SERO-4910 file (N, C-alpha, C, O; in steps of 0.05 Angstrom, whole numbers):
BEGIN
 pado doro    nc1    nc2    nc3   cac1   cac2   cac3    cc1    cc2    cc3    oc1    oc2    oc3
  Met    A  -2955    837    706  -2965    821    729  -2944    816    754  -2923    803    750
  Glu    A  -2949    825    779  -2926    813    799  -2922    784    794  -2937    766    787
  Pro    A  -2899    786    801  -2885    757    808  -2897    729    818  -2898    706    809
  Lys    A  -2909    745    848  -2913    718    862  -2948    729    865  -2959    730    887
  Leu    A  -2959    736    844  -2992    749    847  -3011    726    856  -3028    730    873
  Met    A  -3007    695    841  -3017    675    850  -3001    651    866  -2978    646    861
  Ser    A  -3014    639    884  -3003    618    895  -2993    599    879  -3007    594    859
  Lys    A  -2970    584    880  -2961    562    862  -2986    541    865  -2997    534    844
  Lys    A  -2995    533    886  -3010    506    889  -3039    515    902  -3040    522    926
  Lys    A  -3060    514    887  -3085    519    905  -3091    490    919  -3085    472    904
  Pro    A  -3101    481    943  -3108    457    953  -3139    458    945  -3153    477    939
  Ser    A  -3145    425    949  -3170    418    942  -3188    418    966  -3177    408    986
  Phe    A  -3210    426    968  -3230    430    993  -3255    408    987  -3267    405    965
  Ala    A  -3260    392   1013  -3280    374   1005  -3307    387   1012  -3309    405   1029
  Val    A  -3326    379    998  -3356    387    997  -3373    379   1024  -3380    356   1027
  Asn    A  -3378    395   1040  -3386    381   1065  -3418    378   1068  -3430    380   1047
  Asp    A  -3431    374   1086  -3459    360   1085  -3476    385   1074  -3491    385   1055
  Arg    A  -3468    407   1092  -3492    429   1080  -3489    435   1051  -3510    438   1038
  Phe    A  -3467    437   1040  -3461    439   1017  -3479    425    993  -3494    432    975
  Asn    A  -3468    396   1005  -3484    372    989  -3513    375    992  -3526    373    972
  Asn    A  -3524    378   1012  -3554    382   1016  -3567    405    997  -3589    403    986
  Tyr    A  -3548    426    995  -3556    440    975  -3558    437    947  -3576    448    933
  Leu    A  -3533    420    935  -3533    411    911  -3554    392    906  -3566    392    885
  Ala    A  -3559    378    921  -3583    358    921  -3615    367    915  -3632    359    899
  Arg    A  -3614    392    936  -3641    407    929  -3641    414    902  -3664    413    892
  Tyr    A  -3619    421    885  -3623    440    864  -3611    422    841  -3600    433    822
  Asn    A  -3615    392    844  -3607    373    823  -3583    371    816  -3578    364    793
  Arg    A  -3566    377    830  -3534    381    817  -3521    354    829  -3500    345    819
  Asn    A  -3534    341    851  -3522    318    860  -3538    296    847  -3563    296    849
  Thr    A  -3520    267    828  -3536    254    822  -3517    223    826  -3492    224    823
  Lys    A  -3525    205    830  -3505    185    826  -3499    174    798  -3515    167    781
  Ile    A  -3469    173    799  -3455    166    771  -3440    142    774  -3431    132    794
  Pro    A  -3439    132    746  -3424    104    747  -3391     96    744  -3379     75    742
  Val    A  -3382    124    743  -3350    124    745  -3342    145    765  -3357    162    773
  Phe    A  -3316    143    772  -3304    164    791  -3282    171    776  -3271    156    760
  Tyr    A  -3274    196    780  -3246    214    775  -3224    192    783  -3206    190    767
  Glu    A  -3224    175    803  -3197    157    809  -3202    133    796  -3185    115    800
  Asp    A  -3229    125    772  -3222    101    760  -3212    112    733  -3206     94    717
  Leu    A  -3209    136    727  -3204    141    701  -3167    150    703  -3151    155    685
  Leu    A  -3164    149    730  -3132    154    733  -3117    127    726  -3092    126    726
  Arg    A  -3134    101    721  -3118     76    719  -3117     72    688  -3123     51    677
  Phe    A  -3108     95    675  -3097     87    648  -3075     75    649  -3061     78    669
  Ser    A  -3065     56    623  -3045     40    625  -3022     58    606  -2998     53    608
  Gly    A  -3032     77    588  -3010     86    573  -3023    115    562  -3047    120    566
  Ser    A  -3007    134    548  -3020    154    534  -2997    168    515  -2973    164    514
  Ile    A  -3014    185    499  -2992    195    481  -2998    228    474  -3021    236    470
  Val    A  -2976    244    472  -2983    274    475  -3007    277    454  -3005    265    433
  Val    A  -3029    293    461  -3044    305    439  -3029    331    427  -3016    345    442
  Tyr    A  -3031    335    400  -3018    364    387  -3042    376    374  -3062    363    371
  Asp    A  -3039    406    366  -3060    420    358  -3051    418    328  -3035    401    319
  Gln    A  -3065    438    315  -3064    436    275  -3039    445    272  -3028    435    252
  Asp    A  -3019    468    292  -2997    472    288  -2968    458    297  -2946    467    297
  Asp    A  -2978    432    305  -2956    411    321  -2948    421    341  -2925    414    347
  Glu    A  -2963    442    362  -2954    450    386  -2963    434    407  -2983    421    401
  Asp    A  -2955    430    430  -2963    413    452  -2985    427    465  -2981    449    476
  Thr    A  -3009    414    464  -3032    421    482  -3030    417    503  -3052    419    513
  Phe    A  -3011    409    524  -3014    393    543  -3040    379    557  -3052    383    578
  Trp    A  -3043    363    537  -3066    340    541  -3053    317    529  -3038    320    510
  Val    A  -3059    293    539  -3049    272    535  -3070    252    531  -3088    253    548
  Arg    A  -3072    231    509  -3089    216    510  -3089    191    515  -3073    175    507
  Cys    A  -3112    184    533  -3107    159    549  -3111    136    537  -3123    141    516
  Tyr    A  -3106    105    541  -3108     86    537  -3111     68    558  -3094     71    576
  Tyr    A  -3131     43    562  -3139     33    580  -3134     -1    572  -3136     -8    549
  Pro    A  -3129    -19    594  -3136    -50    578  -3164    -55    574  -3183    -48    586
  Glu    A  -3161    -74    547  -3190    -80    533  -3207    -84    553  -3229    -72    553
  Phe    A  -3202   -100    572  -3225   -116    587  -3237    -94    606  -3259    -96    616
  Glu    A  -3216    -64    611  -3232    -50    622  -3243    -15    605  -3254      5    615
  Arg    A  -3238    -20    588  -3239      0    567  -3274      7    557  -3285     28    553
  Gln    A  -3285    -26    554  -3312    -26    551  -3329    -18    572  -3350     -4    568
  Glu    A  -3322    -26    594  -3338    -20    621  -3337     10    623  -3358     22    627
  Ile    A  -3305     27    621  -3304     55    627  -3322     74    601  -3334     95    603
  Asp    A  -3320     62    582  -3339     75    551  -3375     69    560  -3392     87    560
  Glu    A  -3377     53    564  -3411     45    578  -3416     68    599  -3434     84    596
  Ser    A  -3396     70    622  -3404     88    639  -3400    117    630  -3420    131    632
  Leu    A  -3380    126    622  -3383    151    610  -3402    159    589  -3408    182    587
  Lys    A  -3412    140    572  -3438    148    553  -3462    155    581  -3475    176    584
  Lys    A  -3462    133    597  -3489    140    621  -3481    166    627  -3499    182    624
  Ile    A  -3460    175    636  -3458    200    647  -3467    227    629  -3476    249    636
  Tyr    A  -3460    216    603  -3467    242    585  -3497    241    583  -3508    263    581
  Asn    A  -3513    222    583  -3542    217    583  -3548    232    608  -3562    251    602
  Ile    A  -3543    229    630  -3547    244    658  -3542    271    652  -3559    287    659
  Leu    A  -3528    276    643  -3515    306    639  -3530    320    626  -3539    341    635
  His    A  -3537    310    592  -3549    322    572  -3585    319    573  -3600    336    566
  Ser    A  -3592    290    583  -3617    279    579  -3633    268    605  -3625    274    627
  Asp    A  -3649    255    602  -3659    238    630  -3649    222    642  -3658    214    663
  Gly    A  -3622    212    627  -3605    190    641  -3610    165    633  -3595    147    642
  Ser    A  -3638    157    610  -3644    131    606  -3619    119    587  -3602    131    575
  Asp    A  -3624     95    588  -3606     83    572  -3610     77    540  -3592     66    526
  Asp    A  -3637     88    529  -3649     87    504  -3632     94    493  -3622     75    482
  Met    A  -3620    114    487  -3592    120    460  -3568    112    465  -3551    116    448
  Leu    A  -3562    100    490  -3532     91    488  -3523     81    469  -3500     89    463
  Glu    A  -3536     58    450  -3523     47    425  -3510     66    406  -3491     61    392
  Phe    A  -3526     90    408  -3519    106    384  -3500    131    393  -3501    152    380
  Leu    A  -3481    127    419  -3461    138    425  -3441    123    426  -3441     99    433
  Ala    A  -3418    139    417  -3388    128    418  -3371    148    435  -3371    173    435
  Val    A  -3353    126    451  -3337    151    467  -3308    152    445  -3297    131    444
  Asp    A  -3299    169    431  -3271    173    413  -3254    173    424  -3236    158    416
  Ala    A  -3250    194    453  -3230    196    464  -3230    201    488  -3248    216    495
  Ile    A  -3213    191    506  -3210    203    534  -3177    216    539  -3156    202    541
  Asp    A  -3181    246    542  -3154    261    543  -3151    264    574  -3170    263    590
  Tyr    A  -3131    267    580  -3123    279    611  -3104    301    608  -3084    299    595
  Cys    A  -3110    319    619  -3096    350    618  -3071    346    645  -3077    337    667
  Thr    A  -3046    355    639  -3023    353    654  -3015    382    659  -2992    390    660
  Phe    A  -3040    402    663  -3029    429    667  -3051    441    681  -3074    438    674
  Gly    A  -3044    457    704  -3060    462    722  -3062    449    748  -3048    431    757
  Asn    A  -3086    464    763  -3095    456    789  -3116    426    787  -3112    404    798
  Ser    A  -3134    432    771  -3156    413    770  -3149    380    755  -3164    361    754
  Lys    A  -3125    382    746  -3121    358    727  -3144    343    717  -3147    319    723
  Pro    A  -3163    357    700  -3182    336    683  -3184    324    662  -3175    330    640
  Phe    A  -3199    302    668  -3205    288    634  -3226    304    615  -3245    318    621
  Arg    A  -3222    299    601  -3235    310    575  -3250    286    557  -3237    270    544
  Ile    A  -3278    286    559  -3283    258    547  -3303    272    515  -3324    285    517
  Lys    A  -3289    263    490  -3303    265    468  -3324    239    463  -3319    215    463
  Val    A  -3351    253    458  -3371    231    455  -3389    247    430  -3398    270    428
  Arg    A  -3391    217    408  -3400    222    381  -3422    211    380  -3427    190    391
  Asn    A  -3442    227    364  -3469    213    359  -3459    191    332  -3447    202    314
  Ile    A  -3462    169    330  -3452    153    308  -3472    156    287  -3469    143    266
  Leu    A  -3491    168    289  -3513    170    269  -3507    190    250  -3511    188    226
  Asn    A  -3496    213    263  -3492    241    244  -3462    249    248  -3451    266    234
  Asp    A  -3450    236    266  -3417    245    268  -3418    269    287  -3396    275    296
  Val    A  -3433    281    292  -3443    300    314  -3427    293    338  -3430    271    347
  Phe    A  -3408    312    353  -3393    301    374  -3392    324    399  -3398    347    391
  Thr    A  -3387    323    421  -3385    341    434  -3370    333    467  -3369    310    475
  Tyr    A  -3364    347    477  -3348    342    501  -3353    346    528  -3369    363    532
  Phe    A  -3345    337    546  -3353    336    575  -3328    331    594  -3309    317    587
  Tyr    A  -3330    343    621  -3308    340    635  -3306    321    660  -3327    321    673
  Val    A  -3287    308    670  -3287    293    697  -3269    300    714  -3245    297    707
  Lys    A  -3272    309    736  -3256    328    749  -3260    319    782  -3283    311    788
  Lys    A  -3240    319    800  -3240    315    827  -3260    337    837  -3257    360    830
  Ala    A  -3275    331    850  -3289    351    864  -3278    373    878  -3258    366    890
  Asp    A  -3284    400    883  -3264    415    901  -3292    435    904  -3306    444    886
  Ala    A  -3295    439    932  -3315    460    938  -3312    489    928  -3333    502    924
  Ser    A  -3290    499    924  -3284    524    917  -3298    519    891  -3322    523    889
  Arg    A  -3284    511    871  -3295    503    846  -3319    501    837  -3327    510    816
  Ile    A  -3339    485    857  -3367    483    856  -3382    504    868  -3406    506    863
  Tyr    A  -3370    518    882  -3389    549    888  -3378    569    863  -3393    589    858
  Gly    A  -3360    566    849  -3354    580    828  -3368    574    804  -3369    592    787
  Leu    A  -3379    553    801  -3398    541    782  -3417    553    784  -3424    569    766
  Glu    A  -3433    547    808  -3459    554    815  -3463    588    815  -3485    597    807
  Leu    A  -3449    600    822  -3442    631    830  -3446    637    794  -3464    652    788
  Glu    A  -3430    626    774  -3435    634    753  -3462    628    736  -3468    638    714
  His    A  -3475    613    749  -3504    602    737  -3521    618    746  -3539    626    731
  Leu    A  -3518    627    774  -3538    651    783  -3532    683    778  -3549    701    779
  Leu    A  -3507    684    772  -3497    710    766  -3489    725    744  -3486    749    743
  Ser    A  -3484    705    721  -3477    711    699  -3504    714    679  -3527    710    684
  Pro    A  -3492    723    655  -3513    719    631  -3517    686    623  -3535    679    609
  His    A  -3501    669    632  -3496    642    623  -3506    620    638  -3508    625    662
  Arg    A  -3513    598    630  -3528    578    648  -3506    557    649  -3495    550    628
  Ile    A  -3499    546    670  -3475    523    673  -3491    494    680  -3509    491    696
  Thr    A  -3482    478    668  -3488    448    667  -3470    434    678  -3449    428    666
  Phe    A  -3476    426    706  -3457    401    721  -3466    386    738  -3488    392    748
  Leu    A  -3452    360    748  -3464    340    768  -3443    338    783  -3421    336    774
  Val    A  -3449    338    810  -3430    326    837  -3438    294    848  -3458    286    859
  Tyr    A  -3421    284    842  -3427    255    862  -3400    247    880  -3379    241    869
  Lys    A  -3401    248    901  -3383    244    925  -3357    261    919  -3358    285    919
  Asp    A  -3334    248    913  -3308    267    902  -3309    267    876  -3287    260    866
  Thr    A  -3326    272    862  -3323    271    827  -3344    292    819  -3367    296    829
  Leu    A  -3333    305    800  -3349    333    789  -3350    319    759  -3334    304    748
  Ile    A  -3372    331    749  -3375    327    721  -3383    355    709  -3402    365    720
  Glu    A  -3373    367    691  -3378    387    673  -3379    391    648  -3360    389    634
  Ala    A  -3403    398    640  -3407    401    611  -3383    426    594  -3372    446    603
  His    A  -3383    415    574  -3367    433    555  -3376    459    548  -3397    461    536
  Ile    A  -3359    485    557  -3366    502    547  -3352    520    520  -3331    534    521
  Ala    A  -3365    517    501  -3353    526    475  -3350    558    469  -3364    576    478
  Gly    A  -3335    560    457  -3319    591    452  -3291    592    436  -3282    571    428
  Ile    A  -3278    613    433  -3255    610    427  -3239    619    448  -3247    638    462
  Pro    A  -3217    609    453  -3200    615    486  -3187    639    475  -3176    645    454
  Gly    A  -3191    650    497  -3182    680    497  -3154    683    488  -3150    701    472
  Asp    A  -3135    670    496  -3105    676    481  -3107    675    450  -3097    691    435
  Val    A  -3126    649    441  -3127    650    408  -3139    668    400  -3130    674    378
  Phe    A  -3155    682    405  -3180    699    401  -3158    721    401  -3154    728    378
  Ile    A  -3145    731    416  -3126    762    423  -3103    757    399  -3097    775    384
  Glu    A  -3091    730    397  -3070    732    374  -3078    728    346  -3065    736    326
  Asp    A  -3104    714    345  -3104    700    315  -3131    719    304  -3134    721    280
  His    A  -3150    732    323  -3177    743    312  -3176    777    314  -3183    793    297
  Leu    A  -3165    781    340  -3173    807    348  -3162    829    325  -3173    850    319
  Pro    A  -3137    821    313  -3120    841    296  -3143    844    273  -3145    867    265
  Lys    A  -3156    829    263  -3171    825    243  -3202    839    244  -3220    832    229
  Leu    A  -3205    854    259  -3234    858    275  -3233    889    261  -3213    903    258
  Ser    A  -3259    897    256  -3270    923    248  -3264    937    276  -3264    927    298
  Glu    A  -3258    965    267  -3255    981    288  -3289    986    307  -3291    999    328
  Trp    A  -3307    975    297  -3330    980    313  -3333    953    335  -3342    953    357
  Glu    A  -3322    926    318  -3321    908    329  -3302    905    353  -3307    890    371
  Lys    A  -3277    921    353  -3255    927    374  -3273    940    396  -3275    933    419
  Ala    A  -3286    959    384  -3301    981    409  -3318    956    431  -3316    952    456
  Gln    A  -3333    945    414  -3355    918    427  -3337    903    442  -3345    897    465
  Ile    A  -3314    893    435  -3298    872    449  -3287    894    477  -3289    886    500
  Ala    A  -3280    912    473  -3274    929    496  -3294    929    513  -3288    921    535
  Lys    A  -3324    939    510  -3343    940    521  -3342    915    539  -3336    918    563
  Gln    A  -3346    890    529  -3347    868    536  -3327    863    556  -3333    856    578
  Phe    A  -3307    867    549  -3284    865    571  -3287    876    593  -3284    861    613
  Val    A  -3293    905    597  -3302    918    615  -3321    906    638  -3315    904    662
  Lys    A  -3342    899    628  -3363    885    637  -3354    861    649  -3359    857    673
  Phe    A  -3342    842    634  -3330    818    648  -3314    825    671  -3318    816    693
  Asn    A  -3293    843    664  -3273    850    689  -3295    862    710  -3291    858    734
  Glu    A  -3312    874    704  -3327    881    732  -3346    858    748  -3355    858    771
  Arg    A  -3347    843    729  -3369    812    742  -3349    793    751  -3357    772    761
  Cys    A  -3325    798    748  -3307    776    759  -3299    784    784  -3297    767    802
  Thr    A  -3294    815    789  -3284    829    812  -3304    829    831  -3299    830    855
  Val    A  -3328    826    820  -3348    835    848  -3359    814    854  -3376    815    871
  Arg    A  -3352    789    840  -3356    766    850  -3341    749    861  -3348    727    870
  Leu    A  -3314    761    862  -3283    746    867  -3278    720    853  -3266    701    864
  Leu    A  -3285    719    834  -3274    703    812  -3247    706    800  -3244    720    781
  Gly    A  -3227    694    811  -3194    701    801  -3180    679    783  -3188    656    777
  Asp    A  -3161    692    777  -3146    683    750  -3156    680    730  -3155    658    719
  Met    A  -3169    705    717  -3185    703    690  -3162    713    672  -3163    735    661
  Arg    A  -3141    694    671  -3117    702    649  -3134    693    622  -3156    681    625
  Ser    A  -3121    700    592  -3136    693    572  -3146    668    573  -3170    663    567
  Tyr    A  -3129    649    581  -3136    625    571  -3155    610    594  -3159    586    594
  Asn    A  -3164    626    609  -3186    614    626  -3214    623    620  -3233    613    632
  Tyr    A  -3215    644    601  -3245    651    584  -3245    644    556  -3225    638    542
  Val    A  -3268    644    548  -3269    642    518  -3286    666    509  -3301    678    524
  Val    A  -3281    674    483  -3298    694    468  -3319    675    452  -3314    652    446
  Ile    A  -3341    688    448  -3364    674    434  -3380    695    415  -3399    709    423
  Pro    A  -3371    693    393  -3383    709    369  -3408    697    361  -3408    674    353
  Thr    A  -3431    714    363  -3456    707    354  -3468    725    329  -3470    749    331
  His    A  -3477    711    310  -3488    723    280  -3505    738    286  -3524    725    293
  Asp    A  -3509    761    288  -3546    779    291  -3549    797    267  -3540    820    270
  Phe    A  -3562    791    243  -3567    798    224  -3543    807    204  -3533    790    189
  Asp    A  -3534    833    204  -3506    840    190  -3487    847    199  -3471    861    187
  His    A  -3486    838    228  -3459    842    244  -3459    814    264  -3477    798    266
  Val    A  -3434    814    278  -3433    797    296  -3427    807    325  -3410    823    330
  Gln    A  -3443    795    343  -3437    805    374  -3422    786    384  -3424    761    380
  Tyr    A  -3400    800    403  -3385    781    420  -3392    785    447  -3402    804    459
  Gln    A  -3383    761    455  -3394    755    497  -3364    743    502  -3350    732    485
  Ile    A  -3356    746    532  -3334    739    539  -3344    722    563  -3356    734    580
  Arg    A  -3340    694    565  -3344    675    582  -3320    663    599  -3299    657    588
  Ala    A  -3325    661    623  -3303    646    638  -3311    616    638  -3334    606    637
  Ile    A  -3287    603    639  -3293    573    630  -3272    555    654  -3270    531    655
  Asp    A  -3258    574    671  -3240    561    696  -3253    577    721  -3259    601    720
  Phe    A  -3257    561    742  -3271    568    764  -3253    562    786  -3261    570    807
  Asp    A  -3231    550    787  -3214    535    808  -3210    561    832  -3212    558    857
  Gln    A  -3203    585    820  -3201    609    837  -3220    624    843  -3217    648    843
  Gln    A  -3245    611    851  -3264    620    867  -3262    629    895  -3269    613    912
  Cys    A  -3255    652    901  -3248    665    932  -3232    645    945  -3239    628    962
  Phe    A  -3204    651    932  -3185    628    941  -3165    650    950  -3158    650    974
  Glu    A  -3154    669    935  -3130    685    934  -3132    706    954  -3154    717    956
  Gly    A  -3113    714    968  -3116    737    991  -3111    767    973  -3114    789    984
  Lys    A  -3103    764    948  -3091    787    931  -3110    795    917  -3119    781    900
  Phe    A  -3120    819    922  -3150    826    908  -3144    831    874  -3162    831    858
  Lys    A  -3117    836    868  -3113    840    841  -3117    812    826  -3120    814    802
  Val    A  -3117    788    838  -3119    763    823  -3153    763    816  -3163    746    800
  Tyr    A  -3167    782    829  -3197    778    819  -3198    800    801  -3221    808    798
  Arg    A  -3182    812    789  -3188    838    771  -3171    833    742  -3147    839    738
  Pro    A  -3187    821    723  -3175    808    700  -3156    825    686  -3141    816    668
  Gln    A  -3156    855    696  -3144    876    676  -3116    876    685  -3101    887    670
  Phe    A  -3105    863    710  -3080    861    717  -3062    840    706  -3037    842    707
  Phe    A  -3076    821    696  -3059    799    685  -3044    810    655  -3054    825    638
  Lys    A  -3023    798    655  -3004    807    632  -3017    798    604  -3016    806    581
  Glu    A  -3030    775    620  -3036    761    582  -3065    768    576  -3075    756    557
  Asn    A  -3080    786    590  -3098    806    582  -3090    832    572  -3107    846    560
  Tyr    A  -3069    841    576  -3054    862    558  -3068    883    538  -3073    907    540
  Met    A  -3073    865    515  -3084    876    496  -3112    879    496  -3123    893    480
  Met    A  -3123    867    511  -3152    870    521  -3155    898    535  -3174    913    529
  Val    A  -3135    906    558  -3135    930    570  -3132    954    550  -3144    975    550
  Lys    A  -3107    942    527  -3100    970    515  -3124    974    494  -3126    995    482
  Leu    A  -3140    954    492  -3168    964    472  -3186    979    482  -3201    994    470
  Val    A  -3184    974    508  -3201    991    528  -3195   1014    526  -3213   1028    516
  Ser    A  -3172   1028    533  -3161   1049    537  -3161   1062    511  -3163   1087    511
  Glu    A  -3159   1049    490  -3156   1063    461  -3184   1073    447  -3189   1092    432
  Arg    A  -3207   1046    462  -3237   1052    450  -3261   1065    461  -3283   1069    451
  Leu    A  -3247   1071    492  -3269   1075    510  -3259   1098    518  -3235   1102    521
  Gln    A  -3282   1121    524  -3278   1141    539  -3280   1131    572  -3289   1110    579
  Leu    A  -3270   1154    589  -3278   1141    618  -3308   1146    628  -3314   1140    651
  Ser    A  -3322   1156    615  -3346   1164    623  -3358   1131    612  -3371   1117    628
  Ser    A  -3354   1122    585  -3370   1094    579  -3354   1073    595  -3364   1051    596
  Ile    A  -3336   1076    605  -3326   1055    622  -3341   1054    648  -3350   1033    657
  Glu    A  -3344   1075    659  -3363   1073    684  -3391   1071    680  -3408   1068    698
  Gln    A  -3396   1071    658  -3425   1067    650  -3428   1038    647  -3447   1027    658
  Tyr    A  -3413   1026    635  -3412    999    631  -3411    981    660  -3424    962    668
  Arg    A  -3390    996    674  -3390    979    704  -3411    981    719  -3417    962    733
  Lys    A  -3429   1008    718  -3456   1005    732  -3469    988    719  -3481    972    733
  Glu    A  -3470    987    694  -3494    966    684  -3492    941    690  -3512    927    694
  Glu    A  -3460    930    692  -3459    909    705  -3460    900    729  -3456    877    735
  Arg    A  -3463    917    745  -3470    919    770  -3498    917    778  -3507    906    798
  Ser    A  -3506    928    761  -3539    930    764  -3553    906    756  -3574    899    766
  Leu    A  -3541    892    736  -3554    867    725  -3543    845    746  -3558    825    749
  Leu    A  -3521    844    760  -3509    829    780  -3532    829    805  -3540    808    816
  Ala    A  -3543    860    812  -3563    856    828  -3587    847    820  -3598    838    840
  Lys    A  -3598    846    805  -3622    838    787  -3624    808    787  -3645    795    788
  Arg    A  -3602    801    787  -3601    768    785  -3601    757    815  -3610    735    821
  Met    A  -3591    773    831  -3591    766    858  -3622    763    866  -3634    744    877
  Ile    A  -3634    790    856  -3666    789    863  -3676    769    856  -3690    753    870
  Asn    A  -3670    766    831  -3693    742    811  -3685    712    821  -3698    693    814
  Thr    A  -3666    709    835  -3657    681    846  -3652    680    876  -3637    665    887
  Gln    A  -3673    704    891  -3665    707    915  -3666    682    936  -3649    681    954
  Ala    A  -3685    664    935  -3678    647    949  -3661    625    946  -3656    611    966
  Arg    A  -3653    621    926  -3634    596    917  -3603    613    919  -3583    599    923
  Phe    A  -3598    643    916  -3581    656    923  -3577    653    951  -3555    646    959
  Lys    A  -3593    658    966  -3586    659   1000  -3582    638   1009  -3570    637   1031
  Arg    A  -3592    612    995  -3586    594   1013  -3554    581   1002  -3542    563   1014
  Leu    A  -3545    594    978  -3513    592    968  -3500    602    983  -3483    590    995
  Ile    A  -3504    630    987  -3486    645    996  -3488    640   1032  -3467    646   1045
  Lys    A  -3507    630   1045  -3505    615   1073  -3488    594   1070  -3467    597   1083
  Cys    A  -3488    571   1053  -3470    552   1055  -3437    560   1057  -3421    554   1074
  Met    A  -3435    573   1038  -3411    589   1034  -3402    605   1054  -3378    606   1058
  Ser    A  -3418    619   1069  -3406    637   1089  -3403    618   1117  -3397    630   1137
  Asn    A  -3406    593   1118  -3404    576   1138  -3385    551   1127  -3382    529   1137
  Asp    A  -3374    560   1106  -3352    540   1099  -3323    557   1096  -3318    581   1095
  His    A  -3306    530   1094  -3276    543   1095  -3263    538   1066  -3257    514   1061
  Val    A  -3260    555   1049  -3247    548   1022  -3219    563   1016  -3210    566    994
  Ser    A  -3208    572   1039  -3186    586   1029  -3171    587   1055  -3186    583   1074
  Thr    A  -3147    591   1060  -3131    592   1080  -3140    616   1101  -3155    635   1095
  Arg    A  -3129    612   1124  -3139    639   1148  -3117    664   1133  -3124    687   1130
  Glu    A  -3096    656   1126  -3078    680   1117  -3089    693   1095  -3083    717   1093
  Asn    A  -3106    681   1075  -3117    692   1050  -3140    709   1059  -3144    732   1053
  Val    A  -3155    694   1075  -3178    711   1087  -3178    743   1094  -3191    762   1085
  Asn    A  -3159    741   1113  -3148    760   1130  -3137    785   1110  -3145    809   1112
  Gln    A  -3116    775   1090  -3102    795   1072  -3131    804   1053  -3136    828   1051
  Leu    A  -3148    785   1041  -3168    796   1026  -3180    816   1039  -3179    839   1030
  Arg    A  -3193    809   1064  -3211    830   1074  -3200    861   1080  -3213    882   1078
  Thr    A  -3169    856   1091  -3161    878   1088  -3159    900   1068  -3165    924   1070
  Glu    A  -3150    884   1045  -3145    899   1018  -3172    910   1013  -3173    935   1010
  Leu    A  -3195    895   1012  -3219    904   1003  -3231    926   1025  -3247    943   1018
  Tyr    A  -3222    923   1054  -3232    947   1066  -3220    976   1049  -3235    993   1040
  His    A  -3194    977   1047  -3182    995   1040  -3194   1010   1012  -3197   1034   1006
  Phe    A  -3197    986    998  -3205    997    969  -3240   1007    969  -3249   1025    955
  Thr    A  -3254    993    986  -3276   1007    991  -3291   1026   1014  -3310   1041   1012
  Lys    A  -3274   1021   1037  -3280   1034   1059  -3298   1027   1074  -3305   1039   1095
  Asp    A  -3308   1005   1064  -3335    992   1079  -3324    974   1102  -3310    954   1099
  Val    A  -3332    983   1124  -3326    965   1153  -3329    938   1155  -3313    922   1165
  Lys    A  -3357    932   1141  -3364    908   1144  -3345    891   1137  -3340    872   1151
  Phe    A  -3331    897   1113  -3304    873   1113  -3291    863   1131  -3284    840   1132
  Lys    A  -3287    884   1148  -3272    878   1174  -3278    856   1191  -3262    840   1201
  Arg    A  -3306    857   1193  -3319    827   1205  -3322    800   1192  -3329    781   1206
  Ala    A  -3316    798   1169  -3319    776   1156  -3291    756   1161  -3267    760   1158
  Ser    A  -3308    729   1172  -3283    717   1179  -3282    694   1160  -3267    676   1169
  Thr    A  -3293    689   1137  -3289    669   1117  -3289    684   1086  -3297    707   1082
  Met    A  -3281    669   1069  -3291    674   1041  -3314    682   1037  -3318    705   1028
  Gly    A  -3329    667   1042  -3362    673   1030  -3376    691   1050  -3399    700   1045
  Gln    A  -3362    697   1070  -3368    725   1090  -3363    745   1072  -3384    756   1065
  Ile    A  -3343    754   1064  -3329    775   1047  -3344    773   1021  -3355    793   1011
  Leu    A  -3344    749   1010  -3365    757    979  -3393    765    987  -3404    782    973
  Arg    A  -3406    757   1009  -3431    765   1018  -3434    798   1019  -3452    812   1011
  Thr    A  -3411    805   1032  -3410    835   1039  -3407    849   1012  -3421    868   1006
  Ala    A  -3392    841    998  -3394    851    972  -3409    854    952  -3407    873    936
  Leu    A  -3428    834    950  -3452    821    935  -3470    841    948  -3481    856    931
  Asp    A  -3478    845    978  -3497    862    990  -3491    894    983  -3511    909    978
  Phe    A  -3464    904    981  -3459    926    978  -3476    928    944  -3494    945    941
  Val    A  -3471    916    927  -3480    919    901  -3506    915    899  -3519    925    881
  Gln    A  -3516    901    916  -3554    899    918  -3562    922    935  -3584    932    930
  Arg    A  -3551    929    949  -3562    952    966  -3556    977    954  -3572    995    958
  Asn    A  -3537    980    941  -3534   1007    917  -3555   1003    903  -3572   1021    904
  Tyr    A  -3559    982    886  -3580    982    871  -3609    990    879  -3625   1005    868
  Glu    A  -3611    977    901  -3641    985    912  -3645   1015    923  -3667   1026    926
  Asp    A  -3625   1023    928  -3621   1055    938  -3634   1071    905  -3655   1081    898
  Val    A  -3612   1067    893  -3611   1084    865  -3653   1083    858  -3668   1102    857
  Asn    A  -3657   1059    854  -3688   1051    848  -3700   1067    862  -3710   1086    851
  Met    A  -3704   1065    894  -3719   1083    916  -3719   1112    904  -3738   1125    898
  Lys    A  -3694   1119    901  -3695   1155    897  -3700   1159    872  -3701   1182    866
  Arg    A  -3706   1141    852  -3718   1142    831  -3744   1147    827  -3754   1165    814
  Met    A  -3757   1125    840  -3791   1126    845  -3794   1147    867  -3817   1152    872
  Leu    A  -3771   1162    883  -3793   1176    895  -3791   1208    881  -3801   1227    894
  Gln    A  -3783   1211    864  -3775   1234    847  -3804   1243    833  -3804   1262    817
***
């Protein structure tokens, strides 16, 4: 990877009124009882280590006793709003086991562990500072990927449901070497499709620790999917390579797997499959997608320098002059996705006329 491929620090962008109205229309905007800033008032913390005694870059937060009870009740209410109807009926059966704060990365999230005291089953959700760029990424993932996303926004706070899976870096190091030849070929296929999806929709910084691998048991074998879990770099960077996971050194083993297991014709087939699926999802969610891309096209979620650089690089890559007319990241993304949808519709039309 180039030494300066990524910016050192990405700024946070406020959610404007137009985008707020969109979020309210699709039930993403709701009143919550505690804000990100409230959780920052912890009085102490200890480092959280993993099972191998390695620093996880998370710290467990402690609050004054008179505040902790109120915070726990508020977090349980948020859990109910996120996963249920928001009523207080089941709050007595929930417990907040831990509030962890991440010291690594841009978003500095809080991770909340909520346990059902009746059966000890637990899950997580995250409290983050609302950033329009990230929220666009979440909504685009919901509309254009095979996966659904659960999140809520209220004023300057973002609540995200946990995405389960094996972290990509852990999978590459601990699981990949043990897979059968058939499973390795399947992972290679999924990485090609994941790479294409991120590239077309301009989701950047998909290093191995920013996605998870999800195994699903199916009769006598295991199917794998690759799913993004970090959306901070939706349409921000100016370098096109940032939006192509294949160029990150952390993904070297995945790229090596693709080159060893797949022929060029297969790679191209899987890329076409993923572009076709993206086009179908845009058509199937047409009204909602158009509203979202209109919001984004009129919003500013990057710097002028990055916009100029990315549209120039994409013009040279695609030779599509429409990129030259784009003045925001949203317009650049719309141009890229319009190209994918238009190509899909042209192919379908030719097939029907044969």
